[in-house]
ZADRENMAR-80709 format. One record per atom (N, C-alpha, C, O): y, z, x. Coordinates in steps of 0.05 Angstrom, whole numbers, padded with zeros to 5 digits, always signed. Atoms other than C-alpha are relative to their C-alpha. Last residue first. Example, Ala and Ser with C-alpha at 12.3 -4.5 7.8 and 13.67 -1.06 7.14 Angstrom:
-00024-00001-00016-00021+00143+00273+00022+00014-00015+00044+00018-00005-00024+00000+00018-00090+00156+00246+00024+00000+00018+00024+00013+00039
//
This chain:
+00020+00017-00011-00259+00075-00011+00024+00000+00027+00019-00012+00048+00000+00003-00024-00240+00117-00065-00007-00018+00012-00021-00034+00000+00009+00007-00028-00252+00103-00135+00018+00007+00017+00041+00005+00009+00026+00000+00014-00227+00116-00210-00022+00000+00025-00045+00006+00020+00028+00031+00003-00164+00132-00187-00024+00010-00006-00032+00033-00008-00006+00014+00019-00104+00185-00212-00025-00020+00006-00035-00032-00013+00012-00021+00019-00114+00247-00162-00009-00023-00028-00027-00015-00043+00027+00000-00001-00105+00196-00101-00015+00009-00027-00037+00000-00034+00008+00020-00001-00030+00177-00129-00037+00006-00004-00051+00001-00024+00034-00004+00004-00012+00247-00150-00013-00038+00002-00025-00047-00017+00006+00023+00006+00062+00213-00138-00027+00006-00014-00037-00010-00030-00017-00012+00022+00093+00273-00102-00011-00020-00029+00000-00013-00051+00004-00034-00001+00039+00270-00046+00013-00007-00025-00004-00011-00042+00030-00015+00009+00022+00190-00049-00005+00027-00007-00025+00034-00018+00027+00008+00028+00093+00170-00057-00025+00008-00002-00032+00020-00022-00022-00012+00016+00116+00215+00004-00010-00005-00025-00025+00009-00039+00010-00018+00007+00066+00183+00041+00011+00025-00020-00001+00044-00030+00032+00000+00001+00083+00118+00032-00010+00028-00007-00020+00034-00029-00007+00010+00021+00166+00127+00051-00037+00003-00015-00042+00026-00021-00008-00032+00025+00129+00170+00107+00006-00005-00022-00004+00010-00040+00010-00024+00003+00096+00106+00130+00004+00023-00014-00008+00033-00033+00004+00007+00016+00162+00053+00123-00035+00015-00017-00041+00014-00041-00013-00003+00021+00207+00092+00161-00021-00008-00025-00020+00006-00046-00031-00014+00006+00195+00119+00233+00002-00006-00026+00008+00016-00037+00013-00026-00002+00114+00089+00232+00028+00027+00005+00024+00051+00005+00013-00017+00015+00127+00031+00204-00010+00027+00001-00024+00040-00014-00012-00001+00021+00185+00014+00246-00016+00015-00022-00008+00035-00034-00020-00025+00000+00159+00033+00310+00008-00001-00026+00010+00022-00035+00012-00016+00008+00099-00024+00279+00017+00026+00003+00013+00044-00014+00003-00008+00030+00146-00071+00272-00009+00023-00004+00000+00037-00021-00015-00004+00021+00168-00076+00340-00001+00013-00021+00011+00034-00027-00004-00023-00003+00092-00073+00364+00032+00014-00002+00034+00038-00004-00010+00002-00030+00069-00130+00335+00010+00037-00005+00010+00054-00023-00034+00001+00008+00058-00137+00261+00019+00002+00022+00043-00002+00022-00002+00021+00020-00024-00155+00246+00036-00006+00001+00049-00023-00011+00018+00021+00003-00050-00126+00314+00012-00019-00019+00013-00042-00013-00006+00013-00022+00006-00067+00318-00014-00030+00006+00000-00045+00018-00024+00006+00008-00011-00057+00236+00015-00011+00033+00028-00032+00032-00009+00022+00019-00083-00056+00256+00032-00010-00011+00037-00033-00018+00013+00015-00009-00083-00001+00311+00000-00030-00015+00009-00049-00002-00022+00010-00020-00034+00036+00272-00013-00019+00022+00003-00034+00032-00017+00001+00008-00087+00052+00218+00031-00010+00018+00050-00020+00006+00002+00035+00000-00141+00051+00265+00031-00014-00017+00043-00034-00010+00008+00027-00031-00111+00112+00295-00006-00028-00008+00005-00048+00001-00022+00001-00020-00087+00142+00228-00002-00020+00021+00007-00043+00023-00008-00017-00017-00158+00137+00187+00025+00000+00017+00017-00013+00037+00005+00013-00027-00152+00097+00130+00009+00019+00016+00030+00031+00014-00014-00030-00024-00150+00104+00058-00005-00017+00029-00013-00039+00035+00014+00002-00027-00163+00054+00001+00017+00014+00019+00041+00019+00019-00013-00011-00015-00146+00075-00073-00019-00006+00025-00043-00001+00026+00011-00019-00021-00174+00044-00134+00018+00006+00019+00041+00000+00013-00023-00010-00018-00151+00041-00206-00015+00004+00026-00030+00023+00027+00014-00018-00029-00194+00008-00256+00018+00004+00019+00034-00014+00023+00026-00011+00008-00168-00008-00328-00013+00011+00016-00027+00031+00010+00018+00018-00023-00090-00013-00312-00032+00008-00009-00035+00031-00018+00010+00022+00012-00039+00004-00365-00026-00018+00017-00034-00041+00016+00033-00001+00029-00038+00077-00353-00007-00022-00011-00024-00022-00028+00023-00009-00003-00013+00065-00280-00022+00003-00028-00046+00001-00033+00008+00019+00010+00059+00028-00288-00031+00014+00003-00041-00009+00007-00006+00025+00028+00110+00076-00298-00008-00019+00005+00008-00037+00002+00001-00019+00021+00074+00134-00251+00007-00024-00026-00007-00029-00046-00025-00013+00005+00072+00079-00189-00009+00018-00026-00031+00012-00033+00001-00022+00009+00005+00056-00177+00018+00024-00009+00012+00047-00016+00013+00023+00024+00023-00014-00156-00009+00013-00018-00014+00002-00039-00018-00004+00027+00062+00029-00107-00007-00015-00020+00011-00023-00035-00016-00014+00004+00032-00007-00045+00016+00000-00028+00028-00018-00040-00015-00012-00021-00014-00068-00055+00013+00028-00002+00008+00037-00024-00001-00016-00021-00055-00104-00104+00031+00003+00019+00050-00012+00021-00020-00019-00014-00059-00115-00171-00006+00005+00021-00023+00024+00022-00008-00021-00024-00115-00157-00193+00017+00002+00011+00020-00015+00029-00020+00007-00011-00118-00199-00265-00005+00034+00028-00006+00058+00024+00003-00027-00016-00187-00210-00298+00033+00001+00017+00039-00022+00025+00028-00019+00006-00196-00253-00357+00004+00029+00011+00002+00051+00000+00019-00003-00024-00129-00295-00347-00015+00022-00009-00003+00040-00022+00022-00017+00006-00075-00324-00374-00022+00003+00006-00034-00016+00017+00014+00008+00033-00040-00375-00331-00011+00026-00006-00017+00041+00013+00029-00013+00007+00014-00344-00275-00012-00007-00028-00001-00002-00050+00017+00000+00025+00068-00389-00249-00028+00019-00005-00050+00016+00007+00027+00009-00001+00110-00366-00186-00015+00002-00030-00017+00023-00042+00025-00007+00017+00186-00377-00188-00029-00004+00005-00037-00026+00012+00003+00015+00024+00229-00394-00131-00025+00013-00013-00045+00023-00003+00008+00033-00001+00250-00340-00090-00003-00012-00026+00005-00003-00048+00022+00012+00014+00290-00280-00103-00013-00022+00007+00002-00041+00007-00005+00020+00026+00334-00260-00041-00030-00008-00024-00053-00013-00017-00008-00013+00016+00334-00217+00019+00008-00002-00029+00022+00013-00043-00034+00010+00014+00330-00281+00060+00015+00021-00019+00038+00016-00028-00016+00021-00020+00272-00258+00108+00029-00006-00010+00051-00005+00003-00009-00026-00023+00241-00198+00053+00027-00012+00020+00050-00002+00021+00009+00007-00028+00228-00252-00001+00021+00014+00017+00045+00013+00017-00021-00006-00019+00225-00222-00068-00008-00009+00024-00031-00006+00033+00014-00031-00020+00173-00248-00117+00030-00005+00014+00046-00023+00011-00010-00001-00027+00201-00289-00174+00000+00017+00019+00013+00038+00019-00023-00020-00015+00160-00287-00234+00010-00015+00014+00003-00038+00015-00012+00014-00026+00123-00342-00283+00022+00028+00012+00041+00037+00000-00025+00004-00005+00093-00338-00352+00003+00002+00023-00018-00009+00032-00016+00009-00019+00029-00351-00385+00021+00010+00009+00030+00019-00012-00023+00024+00012+00009-00303-00448+00001-00011+00037+00000+00006+00054+00022+00019-00011-00047-00241-00439+00008-00033-00009-00005-00049-00023+00005+00011+00034-00005-00195-00488-00008-00023+00008-00006-00042-00008+00018-00012+00026-00014-00138-00436+00000-00015-00028-00008-00007-00050+00028+00012-00012-00002-00194-00374-00006+00021-00026-00025+00013-00039+00010+00027+00011+00067-00202-00400-00030-00015+00001-00040-00037-00003+00006+00011+00024+00088-00132-00401-00008-00014-00012-00013-00013-00036+00024-00009+00018+00060-00131-00337+00004+00006-00025-00016+00009-00038+00025+00010+00008+00093-00185-00312-00018+00019-00006-00042+00013-00011+00006+00024-00002+00164-00193-00315-00019+00004+00001-00027-00012-00017-00008+00015+00021+00185-00122-00347-00008-00022+00000-00014-00031-00022+00024-00012+00022+00133-00073-00301+00011-00029-00029-00004-00040-00045+00017+00003+00002+00152-00112-00243-00015+00000-00029-00032-00013-00041-00008+00029+00004+00237-00117-00253-00040+00001-00003-00045-00008-00026-00010+00010+00027+00227-00038-00268+00000-00021-00004-00003-00027-00028+00020+00001+00029+00170-00025-00212+00017-00002-00025+00003-00002-00045-00011+00008+00034+00218-00057-00162-00013+00006-00019-00014-00011-00037+00010+00013+00011+00183-00014-00096+00020-00006-00032+00028+00010-00049+00005+00022-00018+00204+00030-00044-00007-00021-00003-00011-00036+00017-00032+00012+00005+00230+00088-00095-00004-00028+00019+00015-00043+00017+00010+00031+00020+00158+00108-00111+00020-00017+00005+00020-00040-00005+00022+00017-00001+00183+00175-00088-00010-00020-00016-00011-00020-00041+00021-00007+00033+00254+00184-00099-00024-00011+00012-00024-00033+00023+00014-00025-00002+00287+00194-00021-00009+00004-00030-00013+00027-00038+00031-00009-00015+00284+00117-00018-00004+00030+00002-00026+00038+00010+00019+00018+00004+00330+00106-00077-00021+00001+00019-00044+00000+00011+00007-00009+00019+00382+00149-00054-00028-00003-00021-00039+00015-00034+00014-00022-00009+00381+00122+00010-00006+00020-00023-00024+00036-00020-00025-00029-00004+00406+00060-00026-00023+00017+00006-00046+00014-00003+00007-00029-00027+00368+00002-00027+00016+00017+00012+00030+00017+00032+00017-00020+00008+00368-00036-00098-00002+00024+00025-00010+00047+00024-00010-00023+00012+00422-00072-00084-00009+00025-00008+00002+00046-00014-00010-00012-00020+00379-00108-00033+00019+00016-00018+00020+00039-00009-00024+00021-00007+00332-00119-00080+00012+00011+00014+00005+00033+00019-00019-00006+00009+00266-00072-00080+00017-00020+00012+00012-00031+00034-00010-00021-00008+00199-00096-00060+00033+00002-00014+00039-00017-00028-00017-00012+00014+00168-00137-00110+00018+00021+00015+00030+00038+00001-00007+00021+00014+00129-00197-00083+00021+00028-00017+00036+00021-00035-00027+00006-00008+00101-00142-00042+00022-00022-00007+00041-00026+00009-00026-00020+00007+00064-00117-00097+00024+00002+00022+00045+00014+00020-00008-00015-00023+00015-00175-00098+00032+00010-00008+00051+00001-00020-00043-00006+00000-00004-00212-00157+00001+00020+00017-00012+00040+00009-00006-00022-00011-00088-00240-00161+00039+00011+00004+00058-00006+00005-00022+00000-00007-00105-00275-00217+00008+00028+00018+00010+00052+00011-00004-00022-00013-00178-00287-00241+00026+00001+00016+00022-00013+00035-00033+00008-00012-00193-00342-00293+00008+00032+00012+00011+00052-00003-00022-00022+00004-00270-00332-00296+00019-00010+00009+00019-00024+00030-00030+00007+00005-00314-00391-00292+00016+00014-00003+00035+00001-00014-00003+00030+00001-00386-00367-00299+00032-00002-00012+00043+00007-00033-00002+00015+00028-00395-00300-00275+00015-00027+00005+00029-00035+00023+00019-00013+00012-00422-00273-00206+00000-00006-00031-00021-00006-00044+00040+00015-00006-00395-00330-00155-00017+00025-00025-00041+00021-00027+00005+00032+00000-00326-00310-00184-00025-00015+00003-00036-00032-00011+00008-00011+00032-00332-00235-00189-00002-00039-00009-00014-00052-00025+00023-00014+00014-00347-00238-00111-00010-00007-00035-00032-00009-00046+00012+00027-00009-00284-00295-00094-00032+00017-00012-00046+00004-00027-00002+00020+00009-00239-00244-00128-00017-00024-00003-00018-00040-00022+00007-00014+00028-00265-00184-00099+00006-00016-00020-00006-00010-00041+00033+00001+00004-00260-00215-00032-00014+00016-00028-00038+00023-00033+00021+00019-00009-00191-00229-00036-00025-00004-00006-00035-00021-00021+00001+00015+00020-00169-00169-00067-00009-00023+00005-00029-00029-00009+00024-00010+00017-00204-00129-00011+00004-00025-00020-00014-00042-00024+00030+00014-00007-00163-00174+00041-00026+00004-00019-00046-00011-00021+00001+00034+00011-00100-00159+00002-00024-00017+00010-00032-00039+00002-00005+00011+00039-00117-00084-00002+00006-00024-00008+00001-00033-00031+00015+00028+00010-00149-00077+00072+00005-00010-00026-00008-00028-00037+00024-00015+00008-00124-00004+00095-00017-00028-00007-00041-00026-00005+00019+00006-00016-00068-00027+00142-00034+00000-00018-00055-00007-00007-00009+00022-00010-00004+00003+00094-00027-00008+00026-00026+00010+00042-00024-00001-00029-00048+00058+00058+00002-00028+00019-00017-00042+00026+00006-00003-00028-00068+00046-00011+00021+00006+00021+00046+00007+00021-00023-00019-00013-00065+00017-00076-00012+00014+00025-00036+00013+00031+00013-00006-00025-00115-00037-00113+00019+00016+00012+00039+00002+00008-00012-00008-00014-00101-00041-00185-00011+00010+00021-00029+00028+00020+00009-00012-00015-00152-00078-00237+00025-00002+00030+00030-00023+00042-00020-00007-00022-00131-00103-00298-00004+00023+00014-00002+00046+00006+00007-00014-00010-00175-00137-00347+00006+00005+00026-00003-00008+00045+00005+00005-00016-00133-00183-00393-00018+00027+00023-00002+00046+00024-00019-00001-00017-00107-00180-00453-00021-00001+00027-00043-00008+00019-00025+00001+00011-00134-00206-00522+00024+00010+00026+00048+00007+00025-00015-00022+00016-00182-00231-00492+00019+00006-00004+00038-00007+00005-00022-00017-00002-00195-00298-00482-00005+00028-00009-00013+00032-00032-00040+00013+00003-00256-00341-00498+00012+00016+00013-00003+00027+00029-00009+00015+00031-00328-00327-00506+00021-00001-00003+00030-00001-00026+00010+00026+00009-00355-00298-00438+00009-00005-00028-00002+00013-00041-00015+00017-00003-00318-00245-00400-00009-00026-00013+00002-00047-00006+00014+00020+00007-00360-00179-00405+00020-00021-00010+00031-00015-00032-00029+00018+00002-00339-00115-00367-00012-00026-00002-00026-00035+00017+00013+00015+00016-00400-00064-00385+00028-00026+00007+00041-00031-00013-00011-00003+00014-00367-00014-00348+00001-00020-00023+00019-00022-00039+00006-00029+00004-00426-00001-00305+00031+00001-00025+00032+00022-00038+00029+00001+00023-00425-00069-00293+00006+00018-00013+00013+00012-00036-00006+00014+00017-00344-00052-00263-00026-00006-00024-00024-00004-00048-00009-00004+00022-00380-00004-00232+00024-00018-00015+00034-00005-00034+00026-00013+00012-00429-00037-00194+00027+00011-00020+00032-00003-00040+00016+00017+00024-00375-00092-00179-00018+00016-00006-00033+00004-00021-00021+00003+00021-00327-00041-00143-00018-00015-00028-00019-00009-00052-00006-00026+00028-00385-00014-00113+00012+00002-00009+00013+00022-00023+00030-00013+00016-00410-00078-00086+00001+00023-00014-00011+00029-00035+00008+00014+00011-00342-00101-00055-00015+00007-00024-00007+00010-00047-00022-00004+00019-00331-00038-00018-00003-00022-00024-00007-00011-00045+00009-00019+00013-00394-00057+00017+00015+00016-00026+00006+00025-00047+00031+00006+00017-00379-00123+00029-00005+00020-00016-00009+00018-00041-00013+00017+00024-00309-00106+00060-00022+00000-00020-00019+00012-00042-00020-00023+00015-00341-00056+00108+00001-00011-00029-00011-00003-00049+00014-00018+00022-00391-00109+00125+00006+00022-00011-00008+00034-00028+00010+00014+00019-00343-00158+00143-00015+00019-00013-00012+00024-00037-00012+00000+00016-00304-00102+00185-00012-00016-00030-00008-00008-00053
//
């Protein structure tokens, strides 16, 4: 697993270097935005953390922010069957665009309120400072309403058998059943109808 992550990070860093990502000399007008989408259990959060650490080792004093799409699951009033039937509907892309993406594009400090799935409410605000690089990770981050604003788009794939094993290890048997019956089909609906894999720069 560690070697796999290192290999993925190495490929991404090479791609960044080919794009001549330069962070010296103050803040850009907007940050370089990296989006990591992919199937559940494919390692999106792990890769985002590893990539952040790797960039920090290579570049002097960059400010890198990681934002999780899990913080933007639909609110209680949005969770209708009609919305779930819409490809990509299992994310509050409207709130993400308004509260996060539009603020990132002008590179100003801001805050947003993550959605807490346990209480089904918005939790306390999270502050985000002006950044050189922003990594957005999580399923649905390449929603058609969002993707055109990213500088580098990644898709993480995983074998179905390994996916189930990882979800079982991470979430337990009861949650695995929920993933198989509910959340994985919603993801697959989104991937297929929103042409997610076709829009990315690299698939890992």
